[in-house]
N, C-alpha and C positions, 0 to 999 in steps of 0.2 A: 261240361264234360265232353271230351271229343268223341265223335262216333268212330267206330272201328271199321276197318276195311273188310269187305266181304272177301272170303277166300274163294276165288272163282276156279273151281275144279269140279270133277265128278259130274253129277246130274245138272248142276247149275250151268257149267261150261257146255254140256250137250245141248241144253235148251238155248243157250245164247247162240251157239252155232247154228242151230236150226232156224232161229229167227233171222240171223245175219244171212243165211243162204236164201231165205225167203225174200229178203229185200234186195239181194243181189240179182236173183231171177226176175224181179219186177223191173230193176233198172235195165237188164238186158232186154226184157220184152219191149220196153218203151223204145229203146235205142234202135232195136232191129225194125221195129214198125216204122220208125220215122228216119231211117238211115243215118243214124248218128254214131260217130266214131267215139269209142272210149277204149280203155285198157285196164284189165285188173292190175293192181299195183301193190308194191311193197310186200307185206306179209301173206296177201292172198296170192300174188304172183309167185312167191316163193313157195308156198304151199302147194300150189298147182304143179310146179315143176319138180319139187323134192318128195311131196307126199301124195300127189293126185287129188288133193283136196286141202282141208284145213290143216295147217300146223297143228299138231295134236293139242297144244296148249294155248292156241291163239283164240281170242274172244272177240274178232271183228273182221269185217270185210273193208277192203279199200279198192276204189277205182279212181282212174284220172281221166280228164277231159282237157284238151285245149280249149281256150276260152270260147271261140266261136261254136264248138260243138256243145259246150256246157249250156250256152245261151239257147241253142236249139233244144236241148234237153229240157230246160227251164220252161220254155213256152210249150213243148209237147206235153209236160206234166199237167198243164192247165186243162188239157182235153183227156189225156190218157191215163193219168195216175189213179190208181184205186185209192181214193181218199178215205174210204172206209177203214182201210188198214194202215195207210202211210201218209206221212206229212213231209213235203220237201221244204227243208229249212235253210235259208240264208238270211242276210240282214234285211231283204226285201219282203220276206214272209213272216219274220219274227222280229219285232223291234228290239227284243232283249237279246238277240244272238250276237255274240262277240267274236266271231271268226270270219275270215275273208274268203272262205271256201265253203261249200255246201255239205249238208248231211241229209240222209233219208232216215226219218224217225218212224218207229212202229208205234201207232196209236194205241192208247189204252195199255201201256207199259210203263215202267219206271226204270230209269238208269241214272242215278244221282252219282256223278263222278266226285270223288274226293277233292274238296276244295272249292268245288262249284255249287254246293247246296243252297247258296244264297241267290244264285241267279235265277230269275224267274222265266227263263226260256223254256220252250217245249222240251221236256226232260225224259222222252221215251227212249228206249234201246235204239242205237243208231248204227249206221255205216258212214264212212267218210266218202264225200264226193270231192276229190282234190282237183282244183283247176290251175292249169299251167298257163302262165302269161309270159310273153317275151320279155327278155331284159336287153339293155343296149349292148352292142359290140364294143370292144376296146377296154382294156383293164381299168383305166382311171374312171371312165363313165360307169363301169360295173361296180367299182368300189364305192362311188357316191351313191349309186342306186341302192346297193345292199345296205348302206348306213342309213338311208331314208327309210327303206322298207322295215329295217329293225325297229327304228323309232316308231313307225306307225303300228307295227304289230304290238309293240309293248304298251302303246297308248290304247289300242283298242282292247287289249287283255287286261288292262289295269284294274279293271272292276273286279277280276279274279285275283290278281296278284297283289293288290293292296291288302288282302286278307291272308294270303298264303305265303307272302315273302318271309324269309327266315330272320331278317334283321329289321329293326325299326327304321333306320335310314332308308332301306330299299322300300318299305312299306310307305314311307313319307314321299319317296319319289313317285311311286304308283298313284298315290292319292292325288298328287298334283296333275300327273298325266291323266288321271280320270276326270279332270275338270274340262279336257278339250272335248267338245261336242263329237259324238261318235259319227254323226251324219257328215261332218266336215272331213274325217278321216276316210270314210268310205267313198266320199266324193273325190278325194285326192287319188285314192287307188284306182277309181274308174277312169280318171284322166290319164293316169300313168298306163294303165293297161291298153287303152285305146290308142295312146300314142305309139307304144312299142309293138302292139300287135298289128299295126299298119305297116310295120317295117319287117323285111325278111332278115331276122337276125338268127345267129347261131344257136343261142341257148334260151331255155325257159325255165320257170320255176314256179313254185307256189308263193305268192307275194308275202302272205301272212303265216309262214311256216318256216321253221328253222331249216336252213340248207344243209344238206348232207355234207359233212366236212371233207368227204372224198371228191367233191366236185368244185368246192370254193364258191361258184356263183350260180350254177344251174346245169340243166341236162340237156344234151344235144337234141335239137327239134327233129332232127332226121329219125330219132327213135320212134316218133309217133305218126310218121306218115303212112306206114305200112303195118297192117295188122294180121294176125293169124287166129285160128281157132285153137283153144286150150281147154282140155278137160279139167273140171274142178267138182269134186263131189257127185259125179255121175252126169254133169250137165256141161255143155260147151259154151264158154264165154270168149270174149275177144281179148287179145293181148297184143302187145307190141311184138312185131316179128323180131325185134332185136332184144328179146327178153334175157338172153345170156349176158349181153353187154350191160342191160339195165341192172341185173342182178349183181353183177361184178361191182358196179359202182355203188349199189345200196348196200351190199353185204360182204364184199371182198371176193377174192378169186375162189375161196373155200366155201362158197354159199351152199353146197351140197352136203357139208359136214354138219352134224348136229351140234349145238352149242353145249357147254357143260351143263350138268344136271341143274345147278343153282340158277341158271338163266333160263331154264325151261318153264316159264310161267307167264300168265297173262300180263297185260301191261296197262289195261284201263281200269285203274283202281276205282272202286265204288263204295259208298257206304249204304246204298239202298237199290236192290234190284227186285222188280216185280214183273211177271209175265202176264198179268191180267187174267183173262180167261181163255187164253190161247190153248192151253193143255188141259183144259177142263173137258 
């Protein structure tokens, strides 16, 4: 019998937002201490601009780093992260982790995403730490780069998709992709990011995340050179100075307009959520 999704609203949503804000504050603390650049991103950036905090139905926080800044953050966390409460997760710290960007997890909590219950990774409540890597200039080079990254993403995520794909042929394809050693895939990503990040290219993107259809290949690197302070839930965080342009790309020119009621819902489906002793 399949597990039912939890309806994330009301008190559960408020508690999730409390934990997400706690994690965002920790990321900001470490970054400011170590002079690391980041930007709140996606729903968190939209929430800051449109609501002064969380989008009322949003259940997570997102930040982005350029690769060199993320690597500084990764190293800084070895000394500065409060490991009694938090765990920095990427494929180097969790052998079962199946994504090419990082997450900050809240220890002693549970957030089992729908379709990922069988994955043995650290499964606490999380916020995404998206990493932007350069992509090549020139349309032909970008097309081949996008195709390769799509293949790598599907191969890395195949351990999930081989269970959740809707058709048997797709499940079979993912089972075949799952036979590719994950270390080889991450090694290939590492070589690619080192190659292109050494170049002064126009665009960058998250290598193992679906590209926004509004941008085709990636986001302008100029967006992330200059930052500003932005209020979110009564705290000040860093954001791209080009936040208006970023939001237009991400959500369209009417980003200040609320979506229809039926779309005002959380997007991280889960079959189990536990806050441990945080609220005891």
